[in-house]
C-alpha positions, 0 to 999 in steps of 0.5 A: 763420471769425469771430473774435468778440471779447469785452468785459467790461462792470463789471456782468460782462455779456459782449458778443460782437461778430461782425466788420463786414467780414472777410478769409476768404481771409487766413487760409486764404492765410496762416500768422499769427504776432502779431494787432495791434488799430488804430484807422483814420483815416475820413471821417464817410460811411466809418464809416456805410458800414462799420456797414452792412457794406459794404466788403472787405478781399480784395488789401489789406495795411498798409505802415510809412512814416515812422513810421506805419502805412497800410493799402492797397487797402481798398475801402470805398464811399461811403454814399449816392455823391449826398452824397460828394465827387467827388474820393473815392477808395474805394481810399485809403491810410487811416493807422491808428493805433497806438502807437510801440512797435506801429509799430516791431515792425510795421516788423520784421516787415515787413522781414523777408524773407517776411512781410506785413501783412494786414488780418483784420476789421474790428469795432465797439468800443463806439462805434470801427471797429477793425481787425484786422490780421496778421503774415503768412507765406504757406502752402504749397501742401500746407499749404492740401491738410491744411489743407482734410483736418483741416476735413473731418475735424473737420467730420465728427468733429461730426457724428457726435457730434451724431447719437449 
């Protein structure tokens, strides 16, 4: 399942942007409560790598420390390994660029028991890279089964409508 972000240009032209990298497991394993858009503090070679659809959001999460939000355990390999510094860590903590009010809301969600904050996707917003993060709660096993049954039923109904 991909998110498509729609930008409205002054001339009324719609631009659809597909995500550069996507956390597919997050939407299956978690129930989304609220989503946020944030910028990221990146090196230039990390930006090039993300624009080449390299990187992984699996196992990553967001934490709030000292009034700032950080993206942890996100893997972004260097664009050209030969031209990167020797001390570069692909899984380093990356600071998220959010407003103070949004950080306060995220801190509240993080402090609640049973809730966590995970990244959903990384996408282009004009020339800037943005990450979509969400406050989520884990799904139970039976909820996952119901979700799979619903998807299968929807897919089957789409097939029947297409055949007619």
